One Martini backbone bead per residue (centre of mass of N, CA, C, O) as a GRO file, in nm:
protein
   93
    1LYS     BB    1   0.786  -3.873   0.933
    2GLN     BB    2   0.770  -4.132   1.100
    3THR     BB    3   1.070  -4.206   1.079
    4LEU     BB    4   1.174  -3.954   1.220
    5LEU     BB    5   1.027  -4.001   1.489
    6LEU     BB    6   1.151  -4.279   1.550
    7ALA     BB    7   1.444  -4.181   1.553
    8ARG     BB    8   1.410  -3.978   1.782
    9MET     BB    9   1.315  -4.181   1.992
   10ALA     BB   10   1.565  -4.363   1.986
   11ARG     BB   11   1.767  -4.144   2.064
   12ALA     BB   12   1.640  -4.070   2.337
   13GLU     BB   13   1.658  -4.352   2.464
   14THR     BB   14   1.964  -4.380   2.437
   15ALA     BB   15   2.037  -4.133   2.605
   16GLN     BB   16   1.909  -4.239   2.865
   17GLN     BB   17   2.080  -4.494   2.892
   18ILE     BB   18   2.350  -4.349   2.908
   19ASN     BB   19   2.287  -4.174   3.153
   20ARG     BB   20   2.232  -4.408   3.347
   21ALA     BB   21   2.509  -4.541   3.320
   22MET     BB   22   2.671  -4.296   3.418
   23ASP     BB   23   2.539  -4.273   3.693
   24LEU     BB   24   2.625  -4.553   3.794
   25ALA     BB   25   2.937  -4.509   3.753
   26THR     BB   26   2.955  -4.190   3.898
   27GLY     BB   27   2.670  -4.143   4.095
   28ARG     BB   28   2.692  -4.279   4.404
   29SER     BB   29   2.714  -4.047   4.564
   30ALA     BB   30   2.558  -3.847   4.788
   31PHE     BB   31   2.625  -3.579   4.655
   32ALA     BB   32   2.513  -3.644   4.373
   33GLN     BB   33   2.225  -3.701   4.468
   34PHE     BB   34   2.174  -3.427   4.597
   35HIS     BB   35   2.222  -3.259   4.342
   36ARG     BB   36   1.994  -3.383   4.174
   37LEU     BB   37   1.768  -3.305   4.364
   38GLU     BB   38   1.815  -3.002   4.354
   39GLU     BB   39   1.768  -2.975   4.048
   40ARG     BB   40   1.477  -3.080   4.047
   41ILE     BB   41   1.361  -2.863   4.230
   42GLU     BB   42   1.441  -2.618   4.058
   43ARG     BB   43   1.280  -2.703   3.809
   44THR     BB   44   1.004  -2.713   3.946
   45GLU     BB   45   1.001  -2.419   4.038
   46ALA     BB   46   1.035  -2.295   3.756
   47MET     BB   47   0.777  -2.414   3.639
   48GLY     BB   48   0.582  -2.283   3.837
   49GLU     BB   49   0.660  -1.992   3.765
   50ALA     BB   50   0.592  -2.010   3.466
   51TYR     BB   51   0.293  -2.076   3.500
   52ASP     BB   52   0.223  -1.821   3.656
   53ARG     BB   53   0.305  -1.621   3.435
   54LEU     BB   54   0.114  -1.734   3.217
   55ALA     BB   55  -0.142  -1.676   3.420
   56GLY     BB   56  -0.062  -1.378   3.551
   57HIS     BB   57   0.139  -1.464   3.801
   58ASP     BB   58   0.355  -1.244   3.954
   59PRO     BB   59   0.542  -1.277   4.228
   60ASP     BB   60   0.695  -1.007   4.223
   61ALA     BB   61   0.447  -0.823   4.188
   62GLU     BB   62   0.299  -0.916   4.442
   63GLU     BB   63   0.516  -0.824   4.642
   64LEU     BB   64   0.520  -0.527   4.560
   65GLU     BB   65   0.224  -0.475   4.622
   66ARG     BB   66   0.241  -0.542   4.922
   67GLN     BB   67   0.454  -0.327   4.994
   68LEU     BB   68   0.293  -0.083   4.898
   69CYS     BB   69   0.050  -0.119   5.087
   70GLU     BB   70   0.212  -0.104   5.347
   71GLN     BB   71   0.326   0.179   5.303
   72GLU     BB   72   0.054   0.324   5.278
   73ARG     BB   73  -0.045   0.247   5.561
   74LYS     BB   74   0.179   0.386   5.720
   75GLU     BB   75   0.131   0.671   5.612
   76GLN     BB   76  -0.159   0.695   5.714
   77LEU     BB   77  -0.094   0.657   6.013
   78GLU     BB   78   0.087   0.907   6.034
   79ARG     BB   79  -0.127   1.113   5.954
   80ASP     BB   80  -0.328   1.043   6.177
   81PHE     BB   81  -0.139   1.104   6.413
   82GLU     BB   82  -0.081   1.400   6.347
   83GLU     BB   83  -0.376   1.488   6.364
   84LEU     BB   84  -0.418   1.404   6.659
   85LYS     BB   85  -0.200   1.588   6.778
   86ARG     BB   86  -0.331   1.854   6.685
   87ARG     BB   87  -0.596   1.821   6.838
   88VAL     BB   88  -0.478   1.803   7.120
   89ALA     BB   89  -0.328   2.075   7.110
   90SER     BB   90  -0.587   2.251   7.055
   91ASP     BB   91  -0.741   2.161   7.316
   92ASP     BB   92  -0.515   2.272   7.519
   93ALA     BB   93  -0.532   2.589   7.419
   0.00000   0.00000   0.00000
């Protein structure tokens, strides 16, 4: 098992060296560097979202909950306003 792990480690290190060499040979342009930075940021954001979901914090669910609470608050304000208008109308009569 140790030999297999060492072989996997050597293969991974070799792949990294090849990737670095390819980057140096073809990826010198500012656009390529910007693209790699963008990909790193997207991966980091995805990891953060994955950790949140694993911890039980679903950002989408939290946003939906916030929107639902806001809608309920607006509906309650409308009901209160209608009730106030009825009271004013009945006081005037």
